[in-house]
PDB file of N, CA, C and O in Angstrom:
ATOM      1  N   MET A   1       0.844  -1.181   0.000  1.00  0.00           N
ATOM      2  CA  MET A   1       0.000   0.000   0.000  1.00  0.00           C
ATOM      3  C   MET A   1       0.884   1.236   0.000  1.00  0.00           C
ATOM      4  O   MET A   1       1.993   1.217   0.532  1.00  0.00           O
ATOM      5  N   ALA A   2       0.390   2.303  -0.595  1.00  0.00           N
ATOM      6  CA  ALA A   2       1.152   3.536  -0.711  1.00  0.00           C
ATOM      7  C   ALA A   2       1.285   4.228   0.643  1.00  0.00           C
ATOM      8  O   ALA A   2       0.421   4.116   1.512  1.00  0.00           O
ATOM      9  N   LYS A   3       2.390   4.940   0.789  1.00  0.00           N
ATOM     10  CA  LYS A   3       2.630   5.756   1.976  1.00  0.00           C
ATOM     11  C   LYS A   3       2.905   7.182   1.536  1.00  0.00           C
ATOM     12  O   LYS A   3       3.385   7.425   0.429  1.00  0.00           O
ATOM     13  N   CYS A   4       2.594   8.113   2.413  1.00  0.00           N
ATOM     14  CA  CYS A   4       2.927   9.509   2.158  1.00  0.00           C
ATOM     15  C   CYS A   4       4.436   9.657   2.270  1.00  0.00           C
ATOM     16  O   CYS A   4       5.037   9.224   3.254  1.00  0.00           O
ATOM     17  N   GLU A   5       5.050  10.270   1.259  1.00  0.00           N
ATOM     18  CA  GLU A   5       6.498  10.421   1.259  1.00  0.00           C
ATOM     19  C   GLU A   5       6.964  11.579   2.133  1.00  0.00           C
ATOM     20  O   GLU A   5       8.167  11.754   2.328  1.00  0.00           O
ATOM     21  N   ILE A   6       6.037  12.370   2.663  1.00  0.00           N
ATOM     22  CA  ILE A   6       6.415  13.481   3.537  1.00  0.00           C
ATOM     23  C   ILE A   6       6.248  13.099   5.003  1.00  0.00           C
ATOM     24  O   ILE A   6       7.201  13.189   5.776  1.00  0.00           O
ATOM     25  N   CYS A   7       5.047  12.673   5.394  1.00  0.00           N
ATOM     26  CA  CYS A   7       4.801  12.390   6.814  1.00  0.00           C
ATOM     27  C   CYS A   7       4.850  10.904   7.143  1.00  0.00           C
ATOM     28  O   CYS A   7       4.888  10.543   8.319  1.00  0.00           O
ATOM     29  N   GLY A   8       4.852  10.027   6.132  1.00  0.00           N
ATOM     30  CA  GLY A   8       4.935   8.594   6.384  1.00  0.00           C
ATOM     31  C   GLY A   8       3.616   7.944   6.750  1.00  0.00           C
ATOM     32  O   GLY A   8       3.594   6.800   7.204  1.00  0.00           O
ATOM     33  N   LYS A   9       2.514   8.658   6.559  1.00  0.00           N
ATOM     34  CA  LYS A   9       1.201   8.106   6.892  1.00  0.00           C
ATOM     35  C   LYS A   9       0.911   6.917   5.988  1.00  0.00           C
ATOM     36  O   LYS A   9       1.098   6.986   4.773  1.00  0.00           O
ATOM     37  N   GLY A  10       0.450   5.817   6.599  1.00  0.00           N
ATOM     38  CA  GLY A  10       0.168   4.608   5.840  1.00  0.00           C
ATOM     39  C   GLY A  10      -1.154   3.996   6.257  1.00  0.00           C
ATOM     40  O   GLY A  10      -1.974   4.642   6.908  1.00  0.00           O
ATOM     41  N   GLN A  11      -1.349   2.753   5.878  1.00  0.00           N
ATOM     42  CA  GLN A  11      -2.593   2.052   6.138  1.00  0.00           C
ATOM     43  C   GLN A  11      -2.670   1.610   7.594  1.00  0.00           C
ATOM     44  O   GLN A  11      -1.676   1.168   8.170  1.00  0.00           O
ATOM     45  N   LEU A  12      -3.870   1.735   8.192  1.00  0.00           N
ATOM     46  CA  LEU A  12      -4.122   1.287   9.557  1.00  0.00           C
ATOM     47  C   LEU A  12      -5.134   0.150   9.529  1.00  0.00           C
ATOM     48  O   LEU A  12      -6.002   0.108   8.657  1.00  0.00           O
ATOM     49  N   PHE A  13      -5.025  -0.772  10.482  1.00  0.00           N
ATOM     50  CA  PHE A  13      -5.917  -1.923  10.543  1.00  0.00           C
ATOM     51  C   PHE A  13      -6.672  -1.924  11.856  1.00  0.00           C
ATOM     52  O   PHE A  13      -6.185  -1.433  12.875  1.00  0.00           O
ATOM     53  N   GLY A  14      -7.880  -2.489  11.813  1.00  0.00           N
ATOM     54  CA  GLY A  14      -8.688  -2.602  13.015  1.00  0.00           C
ATOM     55  C   GLY A  14      -9.848  -3.534  12.754  1.00  0.00           C
ATOM     56  O   GLY A  14      -9.838  -4.297  11.789  1.00  0.00           O
ATOM     57  N   ASN A  15     -10.845  -3.471  13.612  1.00  0.00           N
ATOM     58  CA  ASN A  15     -12.014  -4.327  13.496  1.00  0.00           C
ATOM     59  C   ASN A  15     -13.239  -3.504  13.146  1.00  0.00           C
ATOM     60  O   ASN A  15     -13.424  -2.396  13.650  1.00  0.00           O
ATOM     61  N   GLN A  16     -14.076  -4.060  12.274  1.00  0.00           N
ATOM     62  CA  GLN A  16     -15.371  -3.473  11.971  1.00  0.00           C
ATOM     63  C   GLN A  16     -16.402  -4.315  12.709  1.00  0.00           C
ATOM     64  O   GLN A  16     -16.500  -5.520  12.480  1.00  0.00           O
ATOM     65  N   ILE A  17     -17.169  -3.688  13.592  1.00  0.00           N
ATOM     66  CA  ILE A  17     -18.090  -4.417  14.454  1.00  0.00           C
ATOM     67  C   ILE A  17     -19.517  -4.055  14.066  1.00  0.00           C
ATOM     68  O   ILE A  17     -19.890  -2.882  14.083  1.00  0.00           O
ATOM     69  N   SER A  18     -20.314  -5.061  13.716  1.00  0.00           N
ATOM     70  CA  SER A  18     -21.694  -4.834  13.302  1.00  0.00           C
ATOM     71  C   SER A  18     -22.599  -4.709  14.530  1.00  0.00           C
ATOM     72  O   SER A  18     -22.148  -4.827  15.670  1.00  0.00           O
ATOM     73  N   HIS A  19     -23.867  -4.471  14.270  1.00  0.00           N
ATOM     74  CA  HIS A  19     -24.837  -4.337  15.361  1.00  0.00           C
ATOM     75  C   HIS A  19     -24.960  -5.638  16.147  1.00  0.00           C
ATOM     76  O   HIS A  19     -25.156  -5.610  17.362  1.00  0.00           O
ATOM     77  N   SER A  20     -24.847  -6.781  15.463  1.00  0.00           N
ATOM     78  CA  SER A  20     -24.910  -8.082  16.147  1.00  0.00           C
ATOM     79  C   SER A  20     -23.555  -8.484  16.729  1.00  0.00           C
ATOM     80  O   SER A  20     -23.387  -9.599  17.224  1.00  0.00           O
ATOM     81  N   HIS A  21     -22.607  -7.577  16.664  1.00  0.00           N
ATOM     82  CA  HIS A  21     -21.263  -7.717  17.229  1.00  0.00           C
ATOM     83  C   HIS A  21     -20.412  -8.760  16.512  1.00  0.00           C
ATOM     84  O   HIS A  21     -19.518  -9.353  17.116  1.00  0.00           O
ATOM     85  N   ARG A  22     -20.682  -8.988  15.232  1.00  0.00           N
ATOM     86  CA  ARG A  22     -19.768  -9.789  14.414  1.00  0.00           C
ATOM     87  C   ARG A  22     -18.575  -8.910  14.082  1.00  0.00           C
ATOM     88  O   ARG A  22     -18.730  -7.723  13.796  1.00  0.00           O
ATOM     89  N   VAL A  23     -17.398  -9.488  14.120  1.00  0.00           N
ATOM     90  CA  VAL A  23     -16.174  -8.718  13.927  1.00  0.00           C
ATOM     91  C   VAL A  23     -15.512  -9.151  12.625  1.00  0.00           C
ATOM     92  O   VAL A  23     -15.275 -10.338  12.405  1.00  0.00           O
ATOM     93  N   THR A  24     -15.216  -8.175  11.760  1.00  0.00           N
ATOM     94  CA  THR A  24     -14.463  -8.436  10.537  1.00  0.00           C
ATOM     95  C   THR A  24     -13.304  -7.455  10.470  1.00  0.00           C
ATOM     96  O   THR A  24     -13.319  -6.411  11.122  1.00  0.00           O
ATOM     97  N   ASN A  25     -12.303  -7.803   9.677  1.00  0.00           N
ATOM     98  CA  ASN A  25     -11.132  -6.946   9.538  1.00  0.00           C
ATOM     99  C   ASN A  25     -11.474  -5.731   8.683  1.00  0.00           C
ATOM    100  O   ASN A  25     -12.252  -5.822   7.733  1.00  0.00           O
ATOM    101  N   LYS A  26     -10.887  -4.605   9.032  1.00  0.00           N
ATOM    102  CA  LYS A  26     -11.102  -3.374   8.280  1.00  0.00           C
ATOM    103  C   LYS A  26      -9.773  -2.664   8.127  1.00  0.00           C
ATOM    104  O   LYS A  26      -8.928  -2.697   9.022  1.00  0.00           O
ATOM    105  N   ALA A  27      -9.597  -2.023   6.986  1.00  0.00           N
ATOM    106  CA  ALA A  27      -8.383  -1.248   6.730  1.00  0.00           C
ATOM    107  C   ALA A  27      -8.777   0.194   6.440  1.00  0.00           C
ATOM    108  O   ALA A  27      -9.670   0.451   5.632  1.00  0.00           O
ATOM    109  N   TRP A  28      -8.108   1.131   7.100  1.00  0.00           N
ATOM    110  CA  TRP A  28      -8.284   2.553   6.835  1.00  0.00           C
ATOM    111  C   TRP A  28      -7.101   3.005   6.003  1.00  0.00           C
ATOM    112  O   TRP A  28      -5.951   2.911   6.432  1.00  0.00           O
ATOM    113  N   LYS A  29      -7.395   3.499   4.803  1.00  0.00           N
ATOM    114  CA  LYS A  29      -6.334   3.873   3.875  1.00  0.00           C
ATOM    115  C   LYS A  29      -6.221   5.392   3.796  1.00  0.00           C
ATOM    116  O   LYS A  29      -7.238   6.086   3.800  1.00  0.00           O
ATOM    117  N   PRO A  30      -5.002   5.915   3.724  1.00  0.00           N
ATOM    118  CA  PRO A  30      -4.830   7.360   3.596  1.00  0.00           C
ATOM    119  C   PRO A  30      -5.193   7.816   2.183  1.00  0.00           C
ATOM    120  O   PRO A  30      -5.123   7.040   1.230  1.00  0.00           O
ATOM    121  N   ASN A  31      -5.575   9.069   2.067  1.00  0.00           N
ATOM    122  CA  ASN A  31      -5.939   9.647   0.769  1.00  0.00           C
ATOM    123  C   ASN A  31      -4.656  10.141   0.104  1.00  0.00           C
ATOM    124  O   ASN A  31      -4.234  11.278   0.314  1.00  0.00           O
ATOM    125  N   ILE A  32      -4.042   9.269  -0.705  1.00  0.00           N
ATOM    126  CA  ILE A  32      -2.751   9.547  -1.327  1.00  0.00           C
ATOM    127  C   ILE A  32      -2.969  10.050  -2.747  1.00  0.00           C
ATOM    128  O   ILE A  32      -3.721   9.452  -3.517  1.00  0.00           O
ATOM    129  N   LYS A  33      -2.313  11.146  -3.088  1.00  0.00           N
ATOM    130  CA  LYS A  33      -2.344  11.696  -4.442  1.00  0.00           C
ATOM    131  C   LYS A  33      -0.914  11.804  -4.947  1.00  0.00           C
ATOM    132  O   LYS A  33       0.002  12.074  -4.171  1.00  0.00           O
ATOM    133  N   LYS A  34      -0.720  11.595  -6.245  1.00  0.00           N
ATOM    134  CA  LYS A  34       0.595  11.784  -6.851  1.00  0.00           C
ATOM    135  C   LYS A  34       0.644  13.194  -7.411  1.00  0.00           C
ATOM    136  O   LYS A  34      -0.140  13.555  -8.288  1.00  0.00           O
ATOM    137  N   ILE A  35       1.583  13.993  -6.890  1.00  0.00           N
ATOM    138  CA  ILE A  35       1.711  15.377  -7.331  1.00  0.00           C
ATOM    139  C   ILE A  35       3.165  15.644  -7.682  1.00  0.00           C
ATOM    140  O   ILE A  35       4.066  14.910  -7.274  1.00  0.00           O
ATOM    141  N   ARG A  36       3.374  16.705  -8.445  1.00  0.00           N
ATOM    142  CA  ARG A  36       4.731  17.113  -8.798  1.00  0.00           C
ATOM    143  C   ARG A  36       5.189  18.183  -7.820  1.00  0.00           C
ATOM    144  O   ARG A  36       4.491  19.170  -7.590  1.00  0.00           O
ATOM    145  N   LEU A  37       6.365  17.977  -7.248  1.00  0.00           N
ATOM    146  CA  LEU A  37       6.943  18.926  -6.303  1.00  0.00           C
ATOM    147  C   LEU A  37       8.331  19.319  -6.767  1.00  0.00           C
ATOM    148  O   LEU A  37       9.041  18.523  -7.382  1.00  0.00           O
ATOM    149  N   THR A  38       8.711  20.545  -6.469  1.00  0.00           N
ATOM    150  CA  THR A  38      10.066  20.985  -6.744  1.00  0.00           C
ATOM    151  C   THR A  38      10.848  20.944  -5.442  1.00  0.00           C
ATOM    152  O   THR A  38      10.596  21.727  -4.526  1.00  0.00           O
ATOM    153  N   VAL A  39      11.810  20.011  -5.370  1.00  0.00           N
ATOM    154  CA  VAL A  39      12.629  19.831  -4.177  1.00  0.00           C
ATOM    155  C   VAL A  39      14.071  20.095  -4.563  1.00  0.00           C
ATOM    156  O   VAL A  39      14.636  19.381  -5.392  1.00  0.00           O
ATOM    157  N   ASN A  40      14.673  21.119  -3.964  1.00  0.00           N
ATOM    158  CA  ASN A  40      16.057  21.520  -4.243  1.00  0.00           C
ATOM    159  C   ASN A  40      16.283  21.780  -5.727  1.00  0.00           C
ATOM    160  O   ASN A  40      17.327  21.416  -6.268  1.00  0.00           O
ATOM    161  N   GLY A  41      15.317  22.404  -6.386  1.00  0.00           N
ATOM    162  CA  GLY A  41      15.445  22.750  -7.794  1.00  0.00           C
ATOM    163  C   GLY A  41      15.156  21.621  -8.762  1.00  0.00           C
ATOM    164  O   GLY A  41      15.240  21.812  -9.975  1.00  0.00           O
ATOM    165  N   VAL A  42      14.814  20.442  -8.248  1.00  0.00           N
ATOM    166  CA  VAL A  42      14.520  19.288  -9.093  1.00  0.00           C
ATOM    167  C   VAL A  42      13.041  18.948  -8.943  1.00  0.00           C
ATOM    168  O   VAL A  42      12.535  18.823  -7.828  1.00  0.00           O
ATOM    169  N   THR A  43      12.349  18.798 -10.077  1.00  0.00           N
ATOM    170  CA  THR A  43      10.936  18.438 -10.034  1.00  0.00           C
ATOM    171  C   THR A  43      10.808  16.936  -9.864  1.00  0.00           C
ATOM    172  O   THR A  43      11.351  16.160 -10.650  1.00  0.00           O
ATOM    173  N   LYS A  44      10.074  16.531  -8.815  1.00  0.00           N
ATOM    174  CA  LYS A  44       9.868  15.117  -8.524  1.00  0.00           C
ATOM    175  C   LYS A  44       8.382  14.833  -8.496  1.00  0.00           C
ATOM    176  O   LYS A  44       7.576  15.707  -8.178  1.00  0.00           O
ATOM    177  N   ARG A  45       8.021  13.597  -8.834  1.00  0.00           N
ATOM    178  CA  ARG A  45       6.637  13.143  -8.696  1.00  0.00           C
ATOM    179  C   ARG A  45       6.575  12.323  -7.424  1.00  0.00           C
ATOM    180  O   ARG A  45       7.230  11.287  -7.309  1.00  0.00           O
ATOM    181  N   MET A  46       5.779  12.793  -6.462  1.00  0.00           N
ATOM    182  CA  MET A  46       5.742  12.162  -5.151  1.00  0.00           C
ATOM    183  C   MET A  46       4.317  11.771  -4.792  1.00  0.00           C
ATOM    184  O   MET A  46       3.352  12.391  -5.238  1.00  0.00           O
ATOM    185  N   ALA A  47       4.206  10.725  -3.975  1.00  0.00           N
ATOM    186  CA  ALA A  47       2.921  10.304  -3.423  1.00  0.00           C
ATOM    187  C   ALA A  47       2.757  10.989  -2.075  1.00  0.00           C
ATOM    188  O   ALA A  47       3.501  10.712  -1.135  1.00  0.00           O
ATOM    189  N   VAL A  48       1.771  11.891  -1.985  1.00  0.00           N
ATOM    190  CA  VAL A  48       1.600  12.727  -0.798  1.00  0.00           C
ATOM    191  C   VAL A  48       0.140  12.646  -0.360  1.00  0.00           C
ATOM    192  O   VAL A  48      -0.764  12.647  -1.195  1.00  0.00           O
ATOM    193  N   CYS A  49      -0.089  12.576   0.961  1.00  0.00           N
ATOM    194  CA  CYS A  49      -1.461  12.548   1.461  1.00  0.00           C
ATOM    195  C   CYS A  49      -2.069  13.947   1.368  1.00  0.00           C
ATOM    196  O   CYS A  49      -1.358  14.951   1.358  1.00  0.00           O
ATOM    197  N   THR A  50      -3.385  13.987   1.302  1.00  0.00           N
ATOM    198  CA  THR A  50      -4.063  15.265   1.113  1.00  0.00           C
ATOM    199  C   THR A  50      -3.932  16.178   2.321  1.00  0.00           C
ATOM    200  O   THR A  50      -4.017  17.398   2.177  1.00  0.00           O
ATOM    201  N   SER A  51      -3.725  15.617   3.512  1.00  0.00           N
ATOM    202  CA  SER A  51      -3.534  16.486   4.676  1.00  0.00           C
ATOM    203  C   SER A  51      -2.210  17.233   4.578  1.00  0.00           C
ATOM    204  O   SER A  51      -2.113  18.370   5.039  1.00  0.00           O
ATOM    205  N   CYS A  52      -1.183  16.615   3.985  1.00  0.00           N
ATOM    206  CA  CYS A  52       0.087  17.315   3.777  1.00  0.00           C
ATOM    207  C   CYS A  52      -0.047  18.366   2.681  1.00  0.00           C
ATOM    208  O   CYS A  52       0.568  19.429   2.763  1.00  0.00           O
ATOM    209  N   ILE A  53      -0.843  18.078   1.661  1.00  0.00           N
ATOM    210  CA  ILE A  53      -1.063  19.061   0.602  1.00  0.00           C
ATOM    211  C   ILE A  53      -1.799  20.271   1.167  1.00  0.00           C
ATOM    212  O   ILE A  53      -1.437  21.410   0.873  1.00  0.00           O
ATOM    213  N   ARG A  54      -2.842  20.030   1.986  1.00  0.00           N
ATOM    214  CA  ARG A  54      -3.628  21.125   2.559  1.00  0.00           C
ATOM    215  C   ARG A  54      -2.817  21.960   3.529  1.00  0.00           C
ATOM    216  O   ARG A  54      -2.961  23.182   3.564  1.00  0.00           O
ATOM    217  N   SER A  55      -1.962  21.315   4.320  1.00  0.00           N
ATOM    218  CA  SER A  55      -1.214  22.058   5.328  1.00  0.00           C
ATOM    219  C   SER A  55       0.038  22.697   4.746  1.00  0.00           C
ATOM    220  O   SER A  55       0.842  23.280   5.474  1.00  0.00           O
ATOM    221  N   ASN A  56       0.201  22.586   3.429  1.00  0.00           N
ATOM    222  CA  ASN A  56       1.304  23.228   2.719  1.00  0.00           C
ATOM    223  C   ASN A  56       2.664  22.703   3.152  1.00  0.00           C
ATOM    224  O   ASN A  56       3.656  23.431   3.101  1.00  0.00           O
ATOM    225  N   LYS A  57       2.717  21.457   3.574  1.00  0.00           N
ATOM    226  CA  LYS A  57       4.005  20.866   3.897  1.00  0.00           C
ATOM    227  C   LYS A  57       4.829  20.619   2.650  1.00  0.00           C
ATOM    228  O   LYS A  57       6.029  20.356   2.731  1.00  0.00           O
ATOM    229  N   LYS A  58       4.180  20.704   1.489  1.00  0.00           N
ATOM    230  CA  LYS A  58       4.888  20.418   0.251  1.00  0.00           C
ATOM    231  C   LYS A  58       5.948  21.476  -0.059  1.00  0.00           C
ATOM    232  O   LYS A  58       6.801  21.248  -0.917  1.00  0.00           O
ATOM    233  N   SER A  59       5.915  22.618   0.612  1.00  0.00           N
ATOM    234  CA  SER A  59       6.921  23.652   0.383  1.00  0.00           C
ATOM    235  C   SER A  59       8.139  23.393   1.251  1.00  0.00           C
ATOM    236  O   SER A  59       8.584  24.264   1.998  1.00  0.00           O
ATOM    237  N   VAL A  60       8.671  22.184   1.141  1.00  0.00           N
ATOM    238  CA  VAL A  60       9.831  21.770   1.947  1.00  0.00           C
ATOM    239  C   VAL A  60      11.090  22.282   1.308  1.00  0.00           C
ATOM    240  O   VAL A  60      12.183  22.047   1.822  1.00  0.00           O
TER     241      VAL A  60
END
């Protein structure tokens, strides 16, 4: 699964519990987008989560 290349956010696992209390596995996936960033004068294509894009961490 993809990870954010800035903050390292990745997939989390847990249980999904129904009303009758049956338990199944559930995965929470981060909202990863591939964007172009300029890092040290070089344009790179990076996989970044939307929370990093919104918080302007991309201006590293």
